[in-house]
N, C-alpha and C positions, 0 to 999 in steps of 0.2 A: 503492500501500498505506498502510493509518495504522499509524502507529506507537506504541502509547503510552510515555509519556513519564509519571514521576513530576514532582508539581507543583515538585520544586524540582530536573527538568532542565528541564522547560517555564521556569521561572523564569532560571537559564543560559542556556535559547537565548536569549530576549526580551534579556538583557543585551548578551549577544553580537555580536548583533542594532542592536543602538542603538549599544554604542560603534563613535564612525569610523570609527579604529583594525583595528577583527576584521574578514577580512574573509570570505564567503559560507565558504570552500571549509576556511578553520579549524572552520564552525561544524561542516560536513559531513565536516571530518579527525576531528572528538571523538563528535560521535550519527550521524553515517549517514542526515543528508538533505540531501538538495539544497537549492538554492537557491528553489528551485517551493516545497518544503516545510516551509523556514521561510517563506516567505511564507505561508502559508497557515497554521504555526501563531502570525505578526502577527496575518491577519483574524480567527483564530477570536479570538485573547486579548483584540484589544486594541479597545478602545473606536472606535468609526466615527472619530472626529476624530481621537486619536494613530495612527490606523494608516495615516490620510492622510497627514498630518503627518513620520510616517515616511516612507512611500515619497519623498512631496516631496522627502527628504533623498539618502536615497540614492538613489534612480536618477542614474548620471552620475557617482558620487563614485567618484575614482579610489582609496583607500582601500577600500575594502569588493570590489572584484574582483582579484586579486595580478596580471592578465594588464597590467591599467592604474596599476602603481603604479611608482614609481619602482624601481632597486636599490638602492636606499640602504636601502629601507626594507627589513628580510627581516623582521620579528616579526611575531607577531602580538596584542600587547599593545604598549604605551605606555610605553617605559622609567621612566615617572615613577611608573606604574600599582602599590598595592601588589602581590603575591603573595596572590592569589585561594586560596579553602581549595576543597578539593571540586571543582578543576580539572585534571581529568589531564595539561594540554599542560605542568599550571607543577611536576606532581611527577616530572618526568624528571625 
């Protein structure tokens, strides 16, 4: 099912996907899209070289999957990261 996102939402999805500490589950929680849909968005929106570089970085990275994380990492973002406006999670 193809979902229509605004440019701002697409930018946020791409930003979250690039962040090392943001798991795919956080993207699913905020935007209701699966990991596969996130990958499809990245493939469609990024240049081919950028997409390949991103996929190489993400594959097997324990911080991108909650099940692979250690117990002491329980947040969606780095504790040193500034507050992000427009992010539903940070406005709770």
